[in-house]
Backbone of each chain as ProteinMPNN parsed JSONL, in Angstrom:
{"seq_chain_A": "XXXXXXXXXXXXXXXXXXXXXXXXXXXXXXXXXXXXXXXXXXXXXXXXXXXXXXXXXXXXXXXXXXXXXXXXXXXXXXXXXXXXXXXXXXXXXXXXXXXXXXXXXXXXXX", "coords_chain_A": {"N_chain_A": [[103.906, -28.653, -16.804], [105.943, -29.025, -18.635], [108.306, -28.93, -17.014], [107.909, -31.173, -15.468], [107.949, -33.264, -17.345], [110.55, -33.102, -18.2], [111.878, -33.723, -15.866], [111.253, -36.367, -15.728], [112.85, -37.394, -17.602], [112.699, -36.742, -20.306], [114.269, -35.235, -23.086], [115.583, -31.89, -22.919], [115.267, -30.63, -25.273], [112.761, -30.733, -26.098], [109.503, -29.374, -25.428], [106.423, -28.407, -23.755], [103.973, -26.569, -25.435], [101.507, -23.965, -25.475], [98.627, -24.162, -27.502], [96.988, -21.803, -29.173], [94.975, -21.511, -31.01], [93.097, -23.38, -33.401], [92.414, -22.685, -35.835], [93.275, -20.2, -36.674], [95.813, -19.14, -38.631], [97.956, -17.425, -38.001], [98.192, -17.608, -35.262], [98.613, -20.303, -34.938], [101.081, -20.506, -36.051], [102.828, -19.895, -34.051], [103.6, -22.164, -32.773], [106.341, -24.283, -32.507], [107.64, -26.492, -35.031], [108.579, -29.911, -35.939], [105.512, -31.072, -34.431], [105.439, -33.325, -31.821], [103.511, -34.531, -30.25], [100.078, -34.091, -29.35], [98.196, -32.672, -26.797], [95.037, -32.858, -25.546], [93.078, -31.06, -23.387], [90.424, -31.114, -21.145], [87.315, -30.486, -19.376], [85.85, -33.217, -17.683], [82.835, -34.502, -18.831], [79.288, -35.216, -18.96], [78.668, -35.807, -21.56], [81.143, -36.581, -22.631], [81.522, -38.952, -21.203], [79.328, -40.41, -22.134], [79.848, -40.577, -24.932], [82.278, -41.926, -24.824], [81.56, -44.365, -23.575], [79.765, -45.345, -25.465], [81.345, -45.669, -27.781], [83.311, -47.394, -26.83], [81.92, -49.655, -26.143], [81.763, -51.575, -28.121], [84.305, -52.46, -28.28], [87.115, -54.58, -27.508], [88.917, -55.259, -24.463], [92.124, -53.907, -24.493], [94.953, -55.797, -25.279], [97.499, -55.696, -26.128], [101.071, -56.01, -26.565], [104.68, -55.918, -26.55], [107.079, -56.003, -29.304], [105.669, -55.618, -31.706], [103.731, -53.79, -31.29], [102.013, -50.855, -32.235], [101.638, -48.387, -31.035], [102.323, -47.1, -27.729], [100.304, -47.665, -25.044], [98.724, -46.751, -22.018], [96.65, -47.962, -19.431], [94.617, -46.031, -17.351], [94.924, -46.231, -13.972], [95.468, -44.992, -11.662], [94.051, -42.663, -9.503], [92.983, -39.431, -10.603], [95.237, -39.055, -12.17], [95.299, -38.377, -14.802], [96.659, -36.377, -16.139], [99.322, -37.094, -15.878], [99.193, -39.468, -17.298], [98.589, -38.491, -19.83], [100.908, -37.119, -20.329], [102.816, -39.205, -20.302], [101.852, -40.709, -22.448], [102.318, -38.878, -24.487], [105.109, -38.575, -24.387], [106.167, -41.129, -24.778], [105.609, -41.974, -27.301], [105.544, -41.54, -30.898], [107.511, -38.869, -32.302], [108.799, -38.095, -29.975], [109.809, -40.182, -28.376], [112.391, -40.977, -29.025], [113.879, -39.148, -27.762], [114.379, -39.582, -25.118], [116.361, -39.851, -22.274], [118.911, -42.23, -21.116], [118.844, -43.09, -18.468], [116.666, -42.201, -16.716], [113.379, -42.286, -14.978], [111.3, -42.356, -16.892], [112.048, -44.123, -18.889], [111.678, -46.536, -17.73], [108.985, -46.823, -17.837], [108.51, -46.625, -20.545]], "CA_chain_A": [[103.979, -29.927, -17.558], [107.27, -29.145, -19.235], [109.347, -29.296, -16.049], [107.656, -32.551, -15.053], [108.376, -34.207, -18.366], [112.015, -33.094, -18.199], [112.288, -34.451, -14.658], [111.078, -37.791, -16.0], [113.894, -37.866, -18.507], [112.591, -36.325, -21.701], [115.284, -34.248, -23.399], [115.139, -30.494, -22.851], [115.067, -30.097, -26.63], [111.31, -30.715, -26.32], [108.75, -28.715, -24.357], [105.006, -28.245, -24.057], [103.581, -25.206, -25.82], [100.07, -23.774, -25.612], [98.141, -23.905, -28.857], [95.923, -20.836, -28.906], [93.88, -21.6, -31.975], [93.287, -24.418, -34.41], [91.967, -22.174, -37.135], [93.955, -18.966, -37.043], [97.183, -19.515, -39.009], [98.994, -16.614, -37.358], [98.374, -18.131, -33.909], [99.177, -21.646, -35.099], [102.485, -20.345, -36.426], [103.633, -19.743, -32.838], [104.047, -23.464, -32.275], [107.464, -24.835, -33.269], [107.338, -27.769, -35.666], [107.358, -30.71, -35.94], [104.9, -31.354, -33.138], [105.533, -34.768, -31.578], [102.264, -35.034, -29.658], [99.107, -33.052, -29.016], [97.441, -33.049, -25.612], [93.772, -32.156, -25.439], [92.71, -30.992, -21.974], [89.045, -30.633, -21.081], [86.618, -30.994, -18.191], [85.066, -34.431, -17.912], [81.422, -34.124, -18.886], [78.404, -36.37, -19.219], [78.782, -36.117, -22.982], [82.374, -37.346, -22.822], [81.278, -40.295, -20.68], [78.391, -41.087, -23.042], [80.559, -40.902, -26.179], [83.282, -42.934, -24.495], [80.907, -45.659, -23.359], [79.175, -45.812, -26.724], [82.377, -46.15, -28.698], [84.047, -48.485, -26.212], [81.106, -50.852, -25.898], [82.004, -52.618, -29.115], [85.727, -52.786, -28.32], [87.597, -55.509, -26.473], [90.016, -54.69, -23.691], [93.377, -53.981, -25.23], [95.891, -56.725, -24.639], [98.733, -55.668, -26.913], [102.359, -55.81, -25.908], [105.778, -56.417, -27.366], [107.681, -55.174, -30.351], [104.786, -55.334, -32.847], [102.766, -52.754, -30.939], [102.278, -49.644, -33.001], [101.782, -47.296, -30.073], [102.361, -47.512, -26.337], [99.119, -47.121, -24.388], [98.607, -47.118, -20.617], [95.32, -47.804, -18.852], [94.748, -45.204, -16.161], [94.369, -46.857, -12.772], [95.722, -44.098, -10.53], [93.06, -41.596, -9.512], [93.42, -38.058, -10.909], [96.556, -39.021, -12.806], [95.178, -38.33, -16.258], [97.693, -35.503, -16.676], [100.523, -37.923, -15.964], [98.978, -40.404, -18.408], [98.712, -37.703, -21.071], [102.316, -36.833, -20.462], [103.492, -40.446, -20.688], [101.438, -41.044, -23.817], [102.995, -37.947, -25.396], [106.558, -38.747, -24.394], [106.595, -42.48, -25.15], [105.183, -42.304, -28.66], [105.863, -40.554, -31.929], [108.874, -38.347, -32.39], [109.418, -37.774, -28.687], [110.423, -41.255, -27.601], [113.838, -41.071, -29.238], [114.571, -38.105, -27.019], [114.394, -39.89, -23.694], [117.707, -40.272, -21.873], [118.996, -43.652, -20.782], [118.695, -43.451, -17.073], [115.55, -41.729, -15.894], [112.173, -43.089, -14.742], [110.418, -42.507, -18.06], [112.417, -45.293, -19.678], [111.11, -47.726, -17.106], [107.613, -46.933, -18.294], [108.424, -46.784, -21.991]], "C_chain_A": [[105.371, -30.124, -18.117], [108.309, -29.561, -18.21], [109.158, -30.733, -15.584], [108.194, -33.535, -16.079], [109.919, -34.233, -18.471], [112.548, -33.868, -17.006], [112.216, -35.959, -14.904], [112.033, -38.289, -17.07], [113.759, -37.462, -19.951], [113.579, -35.185, -21.95], [114.726, -32.83, -23.36], [115.031, -29.858, -24.238], [113.574, -30.057, -26.959], [110.623, -30.016, -25.154], [107.28, -28.671, -24.751], [104.71, -26.785, -24.362], [102.066, -25.134, -25.868], [99.731, -23.567, -27.076], [96.924, -23.018, -28.694], [94.759, -20.916, -29.87], [94.157, -22.736, -32.946], [92.996, -23.879, -35.8], [92.729, -20.949, -37.6], [95.42, -19.248, -37.36], [98.255, -18.692, -38.306], [99.227, -17.086, -35.924], [99.003, -19.52, -33.951], [100.669, -21.567, -35.372], [103.407, -20.188, -35.218], [104.217, -21.075, -32.37], [105.191, -23.992, -33.138], [107.083, -26.198, -33.871], [108.613, -28.586, -35.824], [106.829, -30.954, -34.527], [104.866, -32.867, -32.947], [104.228, -35.341, -31.016], [101.373, -33.849, -29.324], [98.335, -33.539, -27.803], [96.185, -32.205, -25.529], [93.351, -32.215, -23.98], [91.301, -30.425, -21.882], [88.384, -31.164, -19.818], [85.814, -32.241, -18.564], [83.594, -34.051, -17.864], [80.596, -35.376, -19.139], [78.524, -36.785, -20.677], [80.021, -36.944, -23.255], [82.143, -38.786, -22.386], [80.373, -41.082, -21.619], [79.092, -41.515, -24.322], [81.555, -42.023, -25.928], [82.633, -44.304, -24.354], [80.352, -46.225, -24.659], [80.232, -46.399, -27.639], [83.085, -47.374, -28.135], [83.249, -49.77, -26.128], [81.385, -51.948, -26.905], [83.466, -53.041, -29.159], [86.078, -53.787, -27.237], [88.669, -54.787, -25.669], [91.323, -54.921, -24.424], [94.361, -54.898, -24.524], [97.228, -56.728, -25.356], [99.971, -55.501, -26.059], [103.436, -56.237, -26.887], [106.121, -55.529, -28.534], [106.717, -54.817, -31.486], [103.77, -54.267, -32.537], [103.063, -51.471, -31.685], [102.443, -48.427, -32.096], [101.763, -47.868, -28.664], [101.182, -46.855, -25.644], [99.066, -47.625, -22.954], [97.163, -46.966, -20.173], [95.488, -47.023, -17.56], [94.119, -45.89, -14.972], [94.564, -45.968, -11.55], [94.748, -42.929, -10.627], [93.669, -40.242, -9.806], [94.787, -37.98, -11.551], [96.458, -38.864, -14.307], [96.184, -37.392, -16.888], [98.98, -36.269, -16.858], [100.38, -38.903, -17.132], [99.165, -39.686, -19.734], [100.165, -37.445, -21.378], [103.083, -38.064, -20.93], [103.129, -40.84, -22.109], [102.154, -40.162, -24.817], [104.466, -38.274, -25.523], [107.003, -40.105, -24.933], [106.21, -42.876, -26.56], [105.672, -41.255, -29.641], [107.286, -40.084, -31.856], [109.565, -38.175, -31.057], [110.209, -38.922, -28.09], [111.909, -41.435, -27.866], [114.602, -40.105, -28.358], [114.492, -38.316, -25.524], [115.788, -40.379, -23.355], [117.728, -41.705, -21.385], [118.611, -44.024, -19.375], [117.314, -43.32, -16.451], [114.293, -42.619, -15.886], [111.324, -43.316, -15.978], [110.769, -43.745, -18.861], [111.888, -46.572, -19.041], [109.689, -47.934, -17.6], [107.549, -47.2, -19.789], [109.123, -48.074, -22.427]], "O_chain_A": [[105.921, -31.225, -18.086], [109.117, -30.449, -18.482], [110.136, -31.438, -15.334], [108.826, -34.528, -15.72], [110.507, -35.266, -18.791], [113.545, -34.581, -17.114], [113.01, -36.727, -14.362], [112.029, -39.473, -17.408], [114.62, -37.802, -20.762], [113.711, -34.279, -21.127], [113.571, -32.587, -23.711], [114.733, -28.669, -24.352], [113.157, -29.446, -27.943], [111.108, -30.063, -24.023], [106.926, -28.867, -25.914], [105.139, -25.884, -23.641], [101.403, -26.099, -26.247], [100.453, -22.884, -27.802], [95.921, -23.45, -28.125], [93.667, -20.434, -29.568], [95.309, -23.021, -33.272], [93.288, -24.523, -36.808], [92.817, -20.691, -38.8], [96.194, -19.563, -36.456], [99.346, -19.197, -38.041], [100.343, -16.977, -35.417], [99.824, -19.865, -33.102], [101.43, -22.451, -34.977], [104.624, -20.329, -35.341], [105.217, -21.101, -31.652], [105.041, -24.137, -34.351], [106.303, -26.951, -33.288], [109.686, -27.983, -35.841], [107.591, -31.032, -33.563], [104.342, -33.601, -33.785], [103.886, -36.494, -31.276], [101.852, -32.748, -29.05], [97.871, -34.679, -27.772], [96.257, -30.978, -25.451], [93.274, -33.297, -23.398], [91.008, -29.381, -22.465], [88.826, -32.163, -19.252], [85.186, -32.303, -19.62], [83.161, -33.352, -16.948], [81.118, -36.438, -19.481], [78.487, -37.974, -20.994], [79.97, -37.904, -24.023], [82.512, -39.726, -23.091], [80.605, -42.263, -21.875], [78.961, -42.659, -24.758], [81.665, -42.958, -26.722], [83.096, -45.283, -24.939], [80.452, -47.423, -24.923], [80.054, -47.479, -28.203], [83.423, -48.293, -28.881], [83.824, -50.856, -26.05], [81.259, -53.13, -26.584], [83.842, -53.883, -29.975], [85.435, -53.844, -26.189], [89.258, -53.815, -26.142], [91.584, -56.019, -24.917], [94.573, -54.787, -23.316], [98.01, -57.667, -25.205], [99.925, -54.925, -24.972], [103.15, -56.839, -27.922], [105.544, -54.459, -28.73], [106.925, -53.812, -32.165], [103.012, -53.865, -33.42], [104.214, -51.042, -31.767], [103.272, -47.554, -32.35], [101.258, -48.966, -28.429], [101.062, -45.629, -25.648], [99.335, -48.799, -22.699], [96.515, -45.968, -20.489], [96.384, -47.308, -16.765], [92.909, -46.112, -14.954], [93.91, -46.16, -10.525], [94.624, -42.287, -11.67], [94.755, -39.931, -9.317], [95.438, -36.937, -11.484], [97.409, -39.173, -15.026], [96.543, -37.572, -18.051], [99.659, -36.12, -17.873], [101.339, -39.138, -17.868], [99.814, -40.199, -20.646], [100.605, -37.537, -22.524], [103.902, -37.98, -21.845], [103.99, -41.254, -22.885], [102.558, -40.631, -25.881], [105.02, -38.257, -26.622], [108.098, -40.222, -25.484], [106.463, -44.008, -26.973], [106.16, -40.199, -29.239], [108.17, -40.81, -31.401], [110.793, -38.113, -31.002], [111.181, -38.689, -27.37], [112.621, -41.986, -27.027], [115.82, -40.215, -28.214], [114.532, -37.361, -24.748], [116.342, -41.223, -24.059], [116.677, -42.332, -21.252], [118.118, -45.122, -19.114], [116.85, -44.217, -15.747], [114.166, -43.559, -16.67], [110.689, -44.363, -16.105], [109.886, -44.363, -19.455], [111.673, -47.571, -19.727], [109.237, -49.067, -17.764], [106.658, -47.907, -20.261], [109.158, -48.385, -23.617]]}, "seq_chain_B": "XXXXXXXXXXXXXXXXXXXXXXXXXXXXXXXXXXXXXXXXXXXXXXXXXXXXXXXXXXXXXXXXXXXXXXXXXXXXXXXXXXXXXXXXXXXXXXXXXXXXXXXXXXXXXXXXXX", "coords_chain_B": {"N_chain_B": [[106.44, -52.418, -25.932], [107.286, -55.056, -23.656], [105.559, -55.618, -21.502], [102.133, -56.306, -20.677], [99.046, -54.327, -20.804], [97.743, -54.36, -18.16], [99.869, -55.049, -16.453], [101.558, -52.946, -17.025], [100.206, -50.762, -15.917], [100.34, -51.456, -13.233], [103.081, -51.266, -12.898], [103.499, -48.519, -13.23], [102.022, -47.594, -11.049], [103.592, -48.518, -9.001], [106.066, -47.312, -9.195], [108.228, -45.399, -7.548], [109.679, -43.067, -8.255], [108.227, -41.891, -10.327], [105.842, -41.311, -9.044], [106.709, -39.524, -7.032], [107.744, -37.451, -8.544], [105.458, -36.6, -9.807], [103.925, -35.786, -7.623], [105.479, -33.694, -6.669], [105.322, -31.927, -8.813], [102.585, -31.433, -8.813], [102.321, -30.018, -6.504], [103.399, -27.603, -7.081], [102.725, -24.301, -8.347], [99.571, -22.428, -8.188], [97.217, -23.639, -7.413], [95.7, -25.667, -4.943], [96.753, -29.002, -4.378], [94.772, -31.888, -5.073], [93.577, -34.775, -3.289], [94.159, -38.177, -4.354], [91.752, -39.449, -4.347], [89.765, -37.614, -4.526], [87.151, -36.13, -6.528], [87.872, -35.037, -9.691], [87.761, -32.609, -12.316], [89.235, -32.372, -14.755], [90.435, -33.8, -17.826], [92.869, -35.554, -19.815], [93.785, -36.098, -23.119], [95.825, -37.73, -25.456], [97.277, -37.17, -28.697], [99.027, -38.889, -31.122], [101.497, -39.663, -33.658], [102.238, -42.616, -35.341], [105.085, -44.705, -36.289], [104.212, -45.904, -38.52], [102.766, -43.993, -39.714], [100.155, -43.614, -38.816], [97.417, -41.938, -37.174], [96.934, -41.806, -33.777], [94.693, -41.938, -30.992], [95.162, -41.471, -27.644], [94.028, -42.431, -24.616], [93.823, -42.932, -21.315], [91.525, -43.811, -20.071], [90.013, -45.268, -21.755], [89.225, -48.323, -23.614], [91.436, -49.086, -24.959], [94.182, -48.109, -27.186], [93.214, -45.812, -29.817], [92.806, -45.929, -33.245], [92.793, -43.327, -35.449], [93.108, -42.593, -38.075], [94.895, -42.317, -41.254], [98.01, -40.764, -41.882], [100.298, -38.688, -43.795], [103.813, -39.1, -44.591], [104.954, -36.581, -44.283], [103.255, -35.228, -42.547], [102.78, -33.758, -39.303], [101.506, -33.975, -35.925], [100.097, -31.656, -35.773], [99.394, -30.899, -38.24], [97.074, -29.992, -40.867], [95.522, -32.25, -41.729], [95.917, -34.066, -39.644], [94.813, -32.68, -37.533], [92.15, -32.513, -38.332], [91.44, -35.249, -38.351], [91.947, -35.932, -35.755], [91.807, -34.003, -33.186], [89.68, -32.256, -34.056], [87.75, -34.054, -34.949], [87.192, -35.323, -32.565], [86.074, -33.213, -31.074], [83.853, -32.767, -32.614], [82.409, -35.135, -32.248], [81.77, -34.871, -29.568], [80.132, -32.634, -29.68], [78.042, -33.587, -31.25], [76.957, -35.434, -29.576], [75.572, -33.898, -27.975], [77.071, -32.149, -26.557], [77.741, -29.484, -26.997], [79.164, -26.492, -25.995], [82.398, -27.078, -25.481], [84.797, -26.564, -23.157], [88.046, -26.343, -23.825], [91.641, -26.943, -23.718], [94.708, -26.881, -25.494], [97.762, -28.548, -25.731], [101.007, -28.628, -27.098], [103.574, -30.904, -27.691], [106.668, -30.111, -28.52], [109.619, -28.861, -30.293], [111.774, -27.089, -28.026], [112.027, -23.58, -27.161], [114.466, -22.646, -26.372]], "CA_chain_B": [[107.029, -52.873, -24.669], [106.87, -56.442, -23.414], [104.504, -55.775, -20.512], [100.768, -56.043, -21.118], [98.485, -53.14, -20.159], [97.533, -54.49, -16.708], [101.176, -55.019, -15.796], [102.106, -51.591, -17.165], [99.569, -49.893, -14.93], [100.928, -51.823, -11.929], [104.439, -50.726, -12.864], [103.386, -47.086, -12.998], [101.559, -47.362, -9.676], [104.632, -48.88, -8.046], [107.354, -46.657, -9.439], [108.254, -44.247, -6.646], [110.178, -41.825, -8.866], [107.147, -41.249, -11.082], [104.893, -40.78, -8.053], [107.216, -38.342, -6.339], [107.844, -36.354, -9.519], [104.087, -36.141, -10.023], [103.516, -35.056, -6.429], [106.222, -32.432, -6.624], [104.765, -31.035, -9.839], [101.226, -31.073, -8.405], [102.41, -29.07, -5.408], [103.793, -26.295, -7.611], [101.589, -23.552, -8.89], [98.732, -21.746, -7.208], [96.041, -24.397, -6.99], [96.025, -26.717, -3.977], [96.634, -30.331, -4.983], [93.697, -32.699, -4.514], [93.996, -36.155, -3.031], [93.841, -39.023, -5.515], [90.381, -39.955, -4.296], [88.792, -36.535, -4.763], [86.741, -36.199, -7.94], [88.378, -33.847, -10.398], [87.1, -32.408, -13.59], [90.01, -32.308, -15.991], [90.934, -35.025, -18.443], [93.879, -35.307, -20.838], [93.825, -37.105, -24.178], [96.985, -37.452, -26.307], [97.24, -37.576, -30.107], [100.386, -39.106, -31.591], [101.621, -40.291, -34.973], [103.131, -43.77, -35.225], [106.069, -44.863, -37.363], [103.461, -46.334, -39.697], [102.015, -42.814, -40.165], [98.766, -43.563, -38.382], [97.139, -41.044, -36.068], [96.324, -42.546, -32.674], [94.168, -41.181, -29.864], [95.555, -42.243, -26.459], [93.233, -41.993, -23.467], [93.939, -44.011, -20.34], [90.238, -44.25, -19.556], [89.317, -46.052, -22.775], [89.573, -49.741, -23.583], [92.744, -49.263, -25.583], [94.505, -46.991, -28.087], [92.228, -45.704, -30.896], [93.407, -45.47, -34.501], [91.846, -42.367, -36.006], [93.257, -42.415, -39.521], [96.237, -42.407, -41.821], [98.634, -39.499, -42.246], [101.423, -38.875, -44.714], [105.153, -38.989, -44.032], [105.27, -35.185, -43.956], [102.372, -34.671, -41.522], [103.015, -33.96, -37.874], [100.156, -34.051, -35.349], [99.403, -30.377, -35.853], [99.06, -30.594, -39.633], [95.63, -29.913, -41.13], [94.902, -33.572, -41.795], [95.954, -34.662, -38.313], [93.867, -31.942, -36.691], [90.803, -32.939, -38.759], [91.19, -36.63, -37.943], [92.136, -36.099, -34.312], [91.128, -33.071, -32.285], [88.401, -31.747, -34.567], [86.797, -35.175, -34.963], [86.838, -35.499, -31.16], [85.168, -32.131, -30.694], [82.599, -32.966, -33.361], [81.682, -36.207, -31.576], [81.24, -34.287, -28.339], [79.034, -31.736, -30.036], [76.915, -34.391, -31.746], [76.341, -36.128, -28.446], [74.859, -32.877, -27.209], [78.016, -31.475, -25.675], [77.738, -28.028, -27.155], [80.383, -25.729, -25.768], [83.404, -27.794, -24.7], [85.932, -25.698, -22.817], [89.229, -27.182, -23.88], [92.933, -26.333, -24.043], [95.552, -27.755, -26.299], [99.202, -28.409, -25.502], [101.774, -29.329, -28.116], [104.937, -31.283, -27.309], [107.382, -29.703, -29.72], [110.941, -28.331, -29.961], [111.771, -25.955, -27.082], [112.503, -22.321, -27.736], [115.911, -22.497, -26.144]], "C_chain_B": [[106.484, -54.245, -24.321], [105.72, -56.583, -22.426], [103.137, -55.511, -21.111], [100.161, -54.907, -20.311], [98.281, -53.248, -18.653], [98.844, -54.339, -15.962], [101.809, -53.643, -15.888], [101.526, -50.674, -16.115], [100.122, -50.174, -13.551], [102.314, -51.205, -11.802], [104.399, -49.226, -12.576], [102.988, -46.797, -11.559], [102.688, -47.57, -8.682], [105.987, -48.247, -8.306], [107.421, -45.383, -8.617], [108.726, -42.97, -7.316], [109.086, -41.125, -9.644], [106.166, -40.603, -10.106], [105.435, -39.51, -7.4], [107.386, -37.168, -7.286], [106.465, -35.751, -9.739], [103.616, -35.294, -8.857], [104.175, -33.707, -6.363], [105.642, -31.446, -7.628], [103.38, -30.552, -9.424], [101.252, -30.01, -7.32], [102.832, -27.685, -5.88], [102.557, -25.55, -8.068], [100.659, -23.083, -7.787], [97.556, -22.558, -6.703], [96.452, -25.482, -6.017], [95.815, -28.073, -4.628], [95.521, -31.117, -4.29], [94.235, -34.076, -4.179], [93.526, -37.012, -4.215], [92.404, -39.506, -5.501], [89.333, -38.864, -4.49], [88.368, -36.562, -6.228], [87.108, -34.902, -8.641], [87.792, -33.793, -11.789], [87.919, -32.629, -14.831], [90.486, -33.659, -16.511], [91.896, -34.67, -19.577], [93.847, -36.433, -21.855], [94.976, -36.751, -25.116], [96.747, -37.919, -27.738], [98.673, -37.714, -30.571], [100.356, -39.764, -32.97], [102.605, -41.442, -34.849], [104.114, -43.797, -36.387], [105.396, -45.304, -38.657], [102.574, -45.221, -40.232], [100.535, -42.83, -39.828], [98.615, -42.582, -37.234], [96.41, -41.835, -34.996], [95.857, -41.592, -31.583], [94.43, -42.033, -28.626], [94.903, -41.651, -25.219], [93.213, -43.147, -22.481], [92.608, -44.53, -19.828], [89.444, -45.055, -20.567], [89.75, -47.504, -22.686], [90.959, -49.994, -24.176], [93.058, -48.057, -26.438], [93.511, -46.987, -29.263], [92.879, -45.153, -32.156], [92.409, -44.561, -35.183], [92.01, -42.152, -37.497], [94.704, -42.464, -39.948], [96.748, -41.031, -42.221], [99.732, -39.766, -43.265], [102.722, -38.766, -43.929], [105.424, -37.571, -43.529], [104.41, -34.608, -42.832], [102.992, -34.784, -40.142], [101.623, -33.885, -37.247], [99.414, -32.721, -35.355], [99.067, -30.007, -37.309], [97.543, -30.619, -39.79], [94.936, -31.261, -41.027], [94.828, -34.193, -40.398], [94.935, -33.99, -37.405], [92.43, -32.341, -37.039], [90.473, -34.32, -38.208], [91.2, -36.799, -36.43], [91.269, -35.174, -33.489], [89.758, -32.649, -32.786], [87.339, -32.846, -34.598], [86.288, -35.416, -33.541], [85.8, -34.464, -30.75], [83.818, -32.279, -31.378], [81.758, -34.046, -32.689], [81.039, -35.688, -30.295], [80.004, -33.452, -28.643], [77.807, -32.52, -30.46], [76.217, -35.124, -30.626], [75.673, -35.131, -27.533], [75.756, -32.053, -26.316], [78.036, -29.967, -25.809], [79.089, -27.421, -26.898], [81.385, -26.465, -24.881], [84.57, -26.855, -24.429], [87.181, -26.557, -22.845], [90.485, -26.354, -24.076], [93.73, -27.369, -24.802], [97.004, -27.471, -25.986], [99.917, -29.186, -26.583], [103.155, -29.648, -27.568], [105.789, -31.095, -28.553], [108.75, -29.153, -29.318], [110.87, -27.128, -29.024], [112.33, -24.723, -27.754], [113.982, -22.121, -27.506], [116.521, -23.873, -26.274]], "O_chain_B": [[105.343, -54.564, -24.654], [104.974, -57.56, -22.491], [102.976, -54.618, -21.943], [100.684, -54.549, -19.255], [98.616, -52.311, -17.928], [98.936, -53.609, -14.975], [102.505, -53.206, -14.972], [102.248, -49.898, -15.489], [100.354, -49.247, -12.774], [102.682, -50.687, -10.747], [105.18, -48.726, -11.767], [103.525, -45.891, -10.922], [102.753, -46.899, -7.652], [106.97, -48.631, -7.672], [106.758, -44.397, -8.938], [108.233, -41.89, -6.99], [109.012, -39.896, -9.633], [105.717, -39.478, -10.323], [104.704, -38.533, -7.236], [107.196, -36.018, -6.89], [106.323, -34.533, -9.844], [103.001, -34.243, -9.038], [103.54, -32.701, -6.048], [105.489, -30.263, -7.324], [103.033, -29.393, -9.654], [100.333, -29.198, -7.213], [102.646, -26.701, -5.164], [101.471, -26.123, -8.16], [100.915, -23.306, -6.604], [96.956, -22.216, -5.683], [97.457, -26.157, -6.24], [94.833, -28.283, -5.34], [95.348, -31.024, -3.075], [95.249, -34.496, -4.735], [92.628, -36.629, -4.966], [91.886, -39.93, -6.533], [88.143, -39.159, -4.606], [89.149, -36.976, -7.085], [86.702, -33.816, -8.229], [87.384, -34.806, -12.356], [87.381, -33.029, -15.863], [90.884, -34.537, -15.745], [91.762, -33.627, -20.216], [93.878, -37.605, -21.481], [95.097, -35.598, -25.531], [96.095, -38.938, -27.966], [99.461, -36.778, -30.439], [99.35, -40.335, -33.39], [103.696, -41.266, -34.307], [103.999, -43.024, -37.338], [105.932, -45.109, -39.748], [101.73, -45.457, -41.096], [99.742, -42.143, -40.472], [99.526, -42.399, -36.427], [95.387, -42.464, -35.269], [96.508, -40.591, -31.282], [93.983, -43.177, -28.552], [95.188, -40.52, -24.827], [92.658, -44.209, -22.764], [92.565, -45.593, -19.208], [88.326, -45.482, -20.281], [90.531, -47.883, -21.813], [91.572, -51.026, -23.902], [92.307, -47.082, -26.436], [93.021, -48.045, -29.658], [93.434, -44.054, -32.15], [91.288, -44.981, -35.47], [91.125, -41.577, -38.131], [95.614, -42.628, -39.135], [96.024, -40.234, -42.817], [100.056, -40.916, -43.562], [102.728, -38.388, -42.758], [106.045, -37.383, -42.483], [104.787, -33.607, -42.222], [103.651, -35.776, -39.832], [100.641, -33.744, -37.975], [98.241, -32.659, -34.986], [98.523, -28.935, -37.573], [96.825, -31.185, -38.966], [93.92, -31.413, -40.348], [93.809, -34.771, -40.018], [94.274, -34.651, -36.605], [91.592, -32.49, -36.15], [89.389, -34.548, -37.671], [90.548, -37.692, -35.889], [90.139, -35.511, -33.136], [88.783, -32.679, -32.036], [86.17, -32.595, -34.307], [85.104, -35.679, -33.335], [84.776, -34.798, -30.154], [82.776, -31.962, -30.804], [80.541, -33.902, -32.568], [79.899, -36.03, -29.981], [78.979, -33.546, -27.966], [76.681, -32.184, -30.093], [75.022, -35.406, -30.71], [75.25, -35.48, -26.431], [75.284, -31.345, -25.427], [78.316, -29.254, -24.845], [80.071, -27.807, -27.533], [81.237, -26.473, -23.659], [85.246, -26.405, -25.355], [87.362, -27.413, -21.979], [90.425, -25.214, -24.537], [93.453, -28.568, -24.749], [97.437, -26.319, -25.973], [99.491, -30.281, -26.95], [103.833, -28.768, -27.039], [105.647, -31.834, -29.527], [109.02, -28.992, -28.128], [110.022, -26.252, -29.192], [113.013, -24.802, -28.775], [114.676, -21.513, -28.321], [117.733, -24.027, -26.127]]}, "name": "protein", "num_of_chains": 2, "seq": "XXXXXXXXXXXXXXXXXXXXXXXXXXXXXXXXXXXXXXXXXXXXXXXXXXXXXXXXXXXXXXXXXXXXXXXXXXXXXXXXXXXXXXXXXXXXXXXXXXXXXXXXXXXXXXXXXXXXXXXXXXXXXXXXXXXXXXXXXXXXXXXXXXXXXXXXXXXXXXXXXXXXXXXXXXXXXXXXXXXXXXXXXXXXXXXXXXXXXXXXXXXXXXXXXXXXXXXXXXXXXXXX"}
């Protein structure tokens, strides 16, 4: 993930680190701070689909754009690209987006 | 960004550099890459903090970005409050919907070691 995000133009001052525990402070201490984005990776399950559908049913399709948008969100249309989406969501928001170089492909998306 | 979500997705689909970088990365490692039409199990959800100090859950398969709560200036996404509002709340929802044991991993985008 780290080499991919660097290839897309994110500065090498940032990298992806594994988080081994959310509760054990000595394991949490391994992660450099501040953390710009957290990526949760999990197998798609019926429960995920059920929770997603339930929560989404009352929401309208997002139509935001432009400078007033608080965060940059991409709808996933490419099959099996959720890792790429996670990566783009992480890199184009929060503390990370200032660390994208001027030229590379990531700026076209962000 | 000026483009609306539909147009953004089109832009991503049609940007060759992103596609080739993705393909190259997928080909690395020990697992054989699947075609885009094969059904795969893994999903990625991002948690980020906005300039307005809100915690957002970003999942390309949802209807839009989801605001999960308000953080302080000092919080980053791994702070206690952010973890409670973000990842832990997510896991709790899964469990309540009958999910039980969710095998998950967590990656943090943070300063590199070198």
